[in-house]
C-alpha positions in Angstrom: -123.6 -83.4 82.2 -121.3 -82.3 79.9 -117.5 -82.5 80.1 -116.4 -78.9 80.0 -112.8 -79.7 80.1 -113.0 -80.7 76.5 -115.3 -77.6 75.2 -113.5 -75.2 73.5 -113.7 -71.8 74.7 -112.5 -68.1 73.1 -109.4 -68.7 74.8 -108.6 -72.0 73.5 -109.5 -70.1 69.9 -106.4 -67.5 71.3 -104.5 -70.0 71.9 -104.9 -72.4 68.9 -104.0 -68.9 66.7 -100.9 -67.8 69.1 -99.4 -71.8 68.3 -100.4 -71.3 64.5 -98.6 -67.8 64.6 -95.8 -69.0 66.1 -95.1 -71.7 63.9 -95.3 -69.7 61.0 -92.8 -67.7 62.9 -90.3 -70.0 63.0 -91.0 -71.3 59.9 -90.6 -68.3 58.4 -87.5 -67.8 60.2 -85.9 -71.4 59.0 -86.6 -70.0 55.3 -83.5 -68.7 55.2 -81.6 -71.5 55.0 -83.5 -73.1 52.1 -81.1 -73.8 49.0 -82.4 -75.9 47.0 -85.5 -77.7 45.6 -85.9 -81.2 46.6 -86.1 -83.9 43.9 -89.7 -84.6 44.7 -90.5 -80.6 44.1 -89.4 -81.3 41.0 -92.3 -83.3 39.6 -94.8 -81.3 41.7 -94.1 -78.3 40.3 -94.0 -80.3 36.4 -97.7 -81.1 37.5 -98.5 -77.9 38.8 -97.3 -76.1 35.7 -99.8 -78.4 33.7 -102.5 -77.8 35.7 -102.1 -73.9 35.4 -101.7 -74.0 31.9 -105.0 -76.1 31.3 -102.8 -79.2 30.4 -104.5 -81.3 32.7 -102.5 -83.6 35.4 -102.1 -86.3 33.2 -98.4 -86.7 35.0 -99.7 -87.3 38.2 -99.6 -91.0 38.0 -96.7 -91.4 40.7 -97.7 -88.4 42.6 -101.1 -87.9 43.5 -102.5 -84.2 42.0 -103.8 -82.2 45.4 -100.3 -80.4 46.8 -99.4 -79.7 43.2 -102.9 -78.4 42.7 -102.5 -76.5 45.4 -98.8 -74.9 44.5 -100.4 -74.1 40.9 -103.0 -71.7 42.5 -100.5 -70.1 44.7 -98.2 -69.7 41.6 -100.6 -66.9 40.9 -99.9 -64.9 44.1 -96.0 -66.1 43.6 -93.4 -65.1 41.5 -92.3 -68.8 40.6 -93.4 -72.0 41.3 -90.6 -72.9 43.7 -91.9 -69.8 46.3 -95.5 -71.2 45.4 -94.5 -74.5 46.5 -92.5 -73.2 50.1 -95.9 -71.1 50.7 -98.1 -73.7 50.7 -95.5 -76.2 52.9 -95.1 -73.0 55.7 -99.0 -72.6 56.0 -100.0 -76.4 56.1 -97.4 -77.2 58.5 -98.2 -74.0 60.3 -101.8 -75.4 60.3 -101.0 -78.5 61.8 -101.3 -77.5 65.6 -104.9 -77.2 65.4 -105.4 -81.0 64.5 -102.8 -81.7 67.1 -104.4 -79.6 69.8 -108.3 -80.7 69.0 -107.4 -84.2 69.1 -105.5 -83.7 72.3 -108.4 -82.4 74.0 -111.0 -84.8 72.7 -108.7 -87.5 73.6 -106.9 -86.6 76.6 -107.1 -83.0 78.0 -106.2 -79.3 76.9 -103.0 -79.6 78.4 -101.5 -82.9 76.8 -103.1 -81.0 73.0 -101.2 -77.4 73.9 -98.1 -80.1 75.0 -98.3 -82.2 71.4 -99.1 -78.8 69.9 -96.0 -77.2 70.9 -93.7 -80.5 69.8 -95.3 -80.2 66.3 -94.7 -76.6 66.2 -90.7 -77.1 66.8 -89.7 -80.9 66.0 -87.3 -80.2 63.5 -88.1 -82.9 61.0 -91.7 -81.6 61.1 -90.3 -77.9 60.8 -87.4 -79.0 57.9 -90.4 -81.0 55.7 -92.5 -77.6 56.2 -90.2 -75.8 54.6 -89.7 -77.3 51.5 -91.1 -77.9 48.5 -93.2 -81.4 49.5 -96.3 -82.7 50.3 -95.6 -83.9 53.9 -96.8 -80.9 55.7 -100.0 -80.4 53.6 -100.4 -84.5 53.8 -100.2 -84.0 57.5 -102.8 -81.5 58.4 -105.4 -82.7 55.9 -104.8 -86.5 57.7 -105.3 -85.3 61.1 -108.1 -83.2 60.2 -110.0 -86.3 58.7 -109.2 -88.0 61.5 -110.6 -85.9 64.1 -113.8 -85.1 62.3 -114.4 -88.8 61.6 -114.4 -89.0 65.8 -116.6 -86.2 66.1 -119.3 -87.9 63.2 -119.0 -91.4 64.8 -119.6 -89.6 68.6 -121.8 -87.3 68.1 -123.7 -89.0 65.3 -123.8 -85.4 63.0 -123.7 -85.6 59.1 -121.6 -82.0 59.3 -118.7 -83.7 60.4 -119.0 -86.7 58.6 -118.9 -84.4 55.2 -115.8 -82.9 56.7 -114.0 -86.1 57.5 -114.9 -87.6 53.8 -113.5 -84.5 52.3 -110.6 -84.1 54.7 -109.3 -87.5 54.1 -109.8 -87.5 50.4 -107.8 -84.3 50.7 -104.9 -86.4 52.4 -105.5 -89.3 49.9 -104.8 -86.9 46.8 -101.9 -85.9 48.4 -100.0 -89.2 50.0 -101.8 -92.1 48.5 -101.4 -93.5 51.7 -104.0 -91.3 53.9 -106.5 -94.5 52.4 -105.1 -97.0 54.9 -105.7 -94.7 58.0 -109.2 -94.1 57.1 -110.0 -98.0 56.1 -108.4 -98.4 59.6 -110.1 -95.9 61.2 -113.3 -97.0 60.3 -112.2 -100.6 61.0 -112.6 -99.6 64.7 -115.2 -98.1 64.9 -116.8 -101.3 63.4 -115.5 -103.1 65.8 -116.3 -100.5 68.5 -119.9 -100.3 67.9 -119.9 -104.3 67.6 -118.2 -104.5 71.3 -120.5 -102.3 72.8 -123.3 -103.2 71.6 -124.2 -99.4 69.9 -126.7 -98.5 67.7 -125.8 -99.5 64.2 -127.2 -95.9 62.9 -124.1 -94.9 63.9 -122.1 -96.4 61.7 -123.9 -94.3 59.0 -122.0 -91.7 59.4 -118.9 -93.9 58.6 -120.4 -94.6 55.4 -121.6 -90.6 54.9 -117.4 -90.2 55.3 -116.8 -92.7 53.2 -119.4 -91.6 50.4 -117.9 -88.3 50.3 -114.2 -89.2 50.1 -115.4 -91.7 47.0 -117.1 -89.1 45.2 -114.2 -86.5 46.1 -111.5 -89.2 44.9 -113.6 -90.8 41.9 -111.8 -88.2 39.3 -108.6 -89.0 40.1 -109.2 -93.1 40.2 -111.1 -92.8 36.8 -107.7 -91.0 35.6 -105.6 -92.7 36.7 -107.7 -95.7 34.9 -107.6 -94.3 31.6 -104.2 -94.0 31.9 -102.6 -97.2 32.9 -105.8 -99.5 32.0 -106.3 -100.6 35.9 -108.6 -99.7 38.6 -105.9 -98.3 41.4 -105.6 -96.3 44.7 -102.1 -95.1 43.0 -99.7 -95.6 40.2 -96.9 -95.1 43.2 -96.5 -98.3 44.5 -94.6 -99.6 41.3 -91.5 -97.4 41.1 -91.2 -97.0 45.1 -90.6 -100.8 45.0 -87.9 -100.2 42.7 -86.3 -97.3 44.3 -86.4 -100.2 47.7 -84.6 -102.8 45.2 -82.4 -100.4 44.6 -81.1 -99.6 47.8 -81.3 -104.1 48.5 -79.0 -105.6 45.9 -76.9 -102.1 46.1 -78.2 -101.3 42.2 -78.5 -97.5 41.3 -81.6 -96.6 39.6 -82.9 -100.3 38.6 -86.1 -98.3 38.0 -84.5 -96.8 34.9 -83.0 -100.1 33.3 -85.0 -101.0 30.5 -84.3 -105.0 31.2 -86.0 -104.6 34.8 -89.5 -105.7 34.7 -91.8 -104.0 37.1 -93.3 -105.9 40.1 -96.3 -105.8 42.5 -97.0 -106.5 46.2 -97.2 -110.4 45.3 -94.3 -110.8 43.0 -92.2 -108.8 45.9 -92.9 -111.6 48.5 -92.8 -114.2 46.0 -89.4 -113.8 44.6 -87.2 -111.7 47.0 -89.1 -113.1 51.0 -85.2 -112.5 52.0 -85.8 -108.9 51.4 -88.8 -108.7 53.3 -87.2 -110.3 56.0 -84.4 -108.1 56.1 -86.1 -104.8 55.1 -88.4 -105.0 58.1 -86.3 -105.8 60.8 -83.7 -103.0 59.2 -86.8 -100.2 59.0 -87.6 -101.4 62.7 -84.6 -100.5 64.1 -84.1 -97.4 62.1 -87.7 -95.8 62.9 -86.8 -97.0 66.7 -83.5 -94.3 66.0 -84.7 -91.7 64.2 -88.4 -90.9 64.7 -88.0 -90.7 69.0 -85.2 -90.2 71.3 -85.3 -93.4 73.8 -86.8 -90.8 76.6 -89.6 -89.9 73.9 -90.5 -93.8 73.5 -90.8 -94.1 77.1 -92.9 -91.3 77.6 -95.1 -91.9 74.8 -95.7 -95.8 76.0 -96.5 -94.3 79.7 -99.2 -91.9 78.1 -100.0 -94.6 75.6 -100.7 -97.5 78.7 -101.8 -95.7 81.3 -105.6 -95.1 82.3 -106.2 -97.4 79.3 -108.3 -99.9 81.6 -112.1 -99.3 80.6 -113.0 -100.4 77.4 -113.7 -96.8 75.6 -110.3 -95.7 76.4 -108.7 -99.0 74.7 -110.6 -98.2 71.6 -109.8 -94.6 71.5 -106.3 -95.1 72.0 -107.1 -98.3 68.5 -108.7 -95.8 67.2 -105.4 -93.0 67.6 -103.2 -96.1 66.4 -104.9 -96.6 63.3 -103.3 -92.9 61.7 -100.3 -95.8 62.1 -101.5 -98.1 59.8 -99.5 -97.1 56.6 -96.3 -97.1 58.0 -97.1 -100.9 58.9 -96.8 -101.5 55.3 -93.9 -99.2 54.9 -91.6 -100.8 57.4 -92.5 -104.3 55.3 -92.3 -103.6 51.6 -90.6 -100.1 51.1 -87.1 -98.2 52.2 -87.3 -96.0 55.2 -86.9 -92.7 54.6 -86.9 -89.6 57.3 -90.1 -88.2 55.3 -91.8 -91.4 55.4 -92.2 -91.4 59.4 -93.3 -87.6 59.9 -97.1 -88.0 59.9 -97.0 -90.4 62.9 -94.9 -88.3 64.8 -98.4 -86.0 66.1 -100.0 -89.4 67.6 -96.9 -90.0 69.4 -96.5 -86.5 70.7 -100.0 -86.6 72.1 -98.7 -89.6 73.8 -95.8 -88.2 75.2 -98.1 -85.1 76.8 -100.3 -87.5 78.0 -97.5 -90.0 79.4 -95.8 -86.1 81.1 -99.2 -85.6 82.4 -99.4 -89.1 84.1 -96.3 -88.8 85.7 -97.0 -85.3 87.0 -100.4 -86.6 88.2 -98.4 -89.5 90.1 -96.0 -87.1 92.0 -98.9 -84.6 92.8 -100.7 -87.7 94.8 -97.6 -88.5 96.5 -96.9 -84.8 97.4 -100.6 -84.3 99.0 -99.3 -84.6 102.5 -95.8 -83.2 102.3 -95.9 -80.4 100.4 -98.2 -76.8 100.2 -101.1 -77.5 97.6 -99.9 -74.2 95.5 -97.2 -76.3 94.5 -99.0 -78.9 94.0 -101.5 -77.7 92.5 -98.7 -75.8 89.7 -97.4 -79.3 89.2 -100.2 -79.7 87.1 -98.5 -77.3 84.5 -95.3 -79.3 84.5 -96.0 -80.6 81.3 -97.0 -77.5 79.3 -93.5 -76.1 80.6 -91.8 -79.0 79.7 -92.9 -79.2 76.4 -92.4 -74.7 75.8 -88.6 -75.6 77.1 -87.9 -79.0 75.1 -89.6 -77.0 72.1 -87.4 -73.7 72.9 -84.3 -76.3 72.8 -85.3 -78.2 69.6 -85.8 -74.4 67.8 -82.5 -73.0 68.8 -80.3 -76.4 68.3 -82.2 -76.3 64.6 -80.2 -73.0 63.5 -77.6 -74.5 61.5 -73.9 -73.7 62.9 -72.4 -73.6 60.0 -74.3 -70.8 58.3 -71.5 -68.4 58.1 -69.3 -71.4 56.6 -68.8 -70.9 52.9 -70.6 -73.7 51.2 -69.2 -76.7 50.0 -70.7 -79.7 48.2 -70.3 -82.0 51.0 -72.7 -80.0 53.3 -75.3 -81.7 51.1 -74.4 -83.9 48.6 -73.6 -81.0 45.8 -77.2 -80.4 45.8 -76.5 -76.6 45.7 -74.0 -77.1 43.4 -76.7 -78.6 40.7 -78.6 -75.4 41.4 -75.6 -73.2 40.7 -74.9 -75.8 37.5 -78.4 -75.3 36.2 -78.3 -72.0 36.4 -75.6 -71.5 34.6 -76.5 -73.6 31.8 -80.2 -71.3 31.6 -77.5 -68.2 30.8 -75.1 -70.4 28.3 -77.3 -73.2 26.1 -80.1 -72.2 23.8 -83.5 -71.9 25.2 -85.0 -75.1 23.2 -81.8 -77.5 24.4 -82.5 -80.7 25.4 -80.6 -82.5 28.4 -79.4 -85.4 29.4 -78.4 -85.4 33.2 -79.2 -87.5 36.5 -79.6 -84.1 38.7 -83.5 -83.4 38.0 -82.3 -80.0 40.1 -80.0 -79.2 36.6 -83.1 -79.4 34.4 -85.1 -77.7 36.5 -83.0 -74.3 37.6 -81.7 -74.4 33.7 -85.4 -74.1 32.4 -84.7 -76.5 29.2 -86.0 -79.7 28.4 -84.2 -83.1 30.5 -84.3 -86.5 30.2 -82.7 -89.1 32.4 -79.9 -91.4 30.7 -81.2 -95.0 31.2 -79.4 -97.6 33.2 -78.1 -99.3 30.4 -74.3 -99.2 28.5 -73.1 -95.9 26.7 -74.0 -97.2 23.2 -77.9 -97.4 24.8 -77.9 -94.2 26.1 -76.2 -92.7 23.1 -79.4 -94.1 21.2 -81.4 -93.6 23.8 -80.3 -89.5 23.2 -80.7 -89.8 19.5 -84.2 -91.4 19.6 -85.1 -88.8 22.3 -83.3 -86.0 20.7 -81.0 -84.7 23.2 -78.5 -81.7 22.3 -76.2 -82.2 25.9 -75.2 -84.5 28.2 -74.3 -83.1 31.8 -71.9 -85.2 33.2 -72.0 -84.7 37.3 -70.5 -86.8 40.2 -74.2 -87.9 40.8 -73.9 -89.2 37.2 -70.8 -91.2 37.7 -72.3 -92.5 40.8 -75.7 -93.6 39.4 -73.9 -94.6 36.0 -70.0 -96.2 37.0 -70.2 -97.6 33.0 -69.5 -93.9 31.8 -66.4 -93.5 34.1 -64.5 -93.1 30.6 -66.0 -89.6 30.0 -64.4 -88.2 33.6 -61.3 -88.2 31.9 -60.3 -84.0 32.7 -61.8 -84.6 35.8 -60.4 -87.5 37.5 -57.2 -87.8 35.4 -56.3 -83.7 34.3 -52.7 -84.6 33.4 -53.6 -87.2 31.1 -54.8 -86.5 27.5 -57.9 -86.6 26.5 -60.1 -87.4 23.8 -63.9 -87.9 23.8 -65.8 -90.5 21.5 -66.6 -89.8 18.4 -70.5 -89.3 19.5 -69.6 -85.9 22.1 -68.1 -83.1 21.6 -66.6 -81.4 24.9 -68.2 -78.1 25.3 -66.8 -77.0 28.9 -65.4 -78.0 31.7 -66.4 -76.0 34.9 -66.4 -76.4 38.7 -68.6 -74.3 41.1 -67.3 -72.8 43.8 -69.1 -75.5 46.3 -65.9 -77.9 44.8 -68.6 -80.1 42.2 -66.8 -80.6 39.0 -68.7 -81.0 35.6 -68.5 -81.6 32.1 -71.1 -80.4 29.4 -71.1 -83.0 26.6 -72.7 -82.4 23.2 -74.1 -85.1 21.1 -72.9 -84.5 17.6 -75.8 -85.8 16.1 -77.8 -83.3 17.1 
């Protein structure tokens, strides 16, 4: 007989709609606290502008193109690209409840699916990154849809879910390049499951169909990467990410902009810096434990993962869900962990937490059968749902900034909002065809001017770079000083305002200003221009 507890009804569809609308409402509310575009968001907007203007996707080597494509398409309906990026993130973040609920129903039950969906709606980091011009919300939703439909294709031996799985996995991989690792790990689990249980090999044809659709959709991007880099690769991102990680390890800012730095691959990293691998792994594991979940969340997730996994079929289901963690096993070893790297793994942890709560209440119900009234025991089964709603509500309330009515100061966000104000001011004061040299992409973005990043070299090298690339102005901010301490002599008017200051002969001091948030900055003009 079919398991009717896993069959979606109209009530389930209505519940999904309600959850998605709740997610949308929460995200729209928190948009009022959005101040400034992210550093990555600037690159996404640049790629989107190229795409929508017909210049192609040649800039999408470091950042895959699907999110910028969505951003570009949304820009035809929005008044600017930044708003378009926010719209895409908010919508895709709101739709995350769909795959989370479906996976909960498929691998656990509807109450677990609902509890996990509520946590996905209200969890602070998932909510935060789906109200920013970032690709995470789009990636996670597409990835989990791929995970769901691949399982359905295998389980039901159905071609349509296989096609959808390949398409969603391709969309995820073209949003963030680690998607292919999840796809490969999930297929590996299905192959293992087939051979261990001696199932018909024909079931794997549907995984093969999904794989074919995946490469069909991804192939234009792979060909483009080959034409631009001369190598067959799945992403052009890894070497830059490795450089950022080494900057953190060596304590040398912006090593990727040092002309003397040679790009490294994974094997180079293992060969040249074995101590980095060991220390980075331990540090990242600690960061994951500390930042992804509170301690009680890990305990509940462990209970939900292990409890009931005594049958071979259930063990393989758990292994399939854990396949979504495949990229994390690479990230913790090679890269520097930040909160944006750990979000894709939260929804599966929420499923395990929901399962853990369900198991605990089931054990409590079994112990109360002889001592408590039947209605009380029956309603105890709804405890996971009620707890998820209460905890989710608390998450939303505590995320409302307590300093929202306090005047802005640059220490709140490291000066990011001040960078926006500097850029907007430069947009009004500098010629429209001016080329800026600034370490802050936000200043360049909001100024609307062409801008360059100064190389990580000495002053003479920076002046030479400026002349070669026809830079007109140098914007000396606190961020530039932090990343290029060798330029400290340019900050005399800020660091020692009472001392007479004469700029170097190559530069003319145009203005010395300070934003209301407290960030001082100097605008220099290159005299050669």
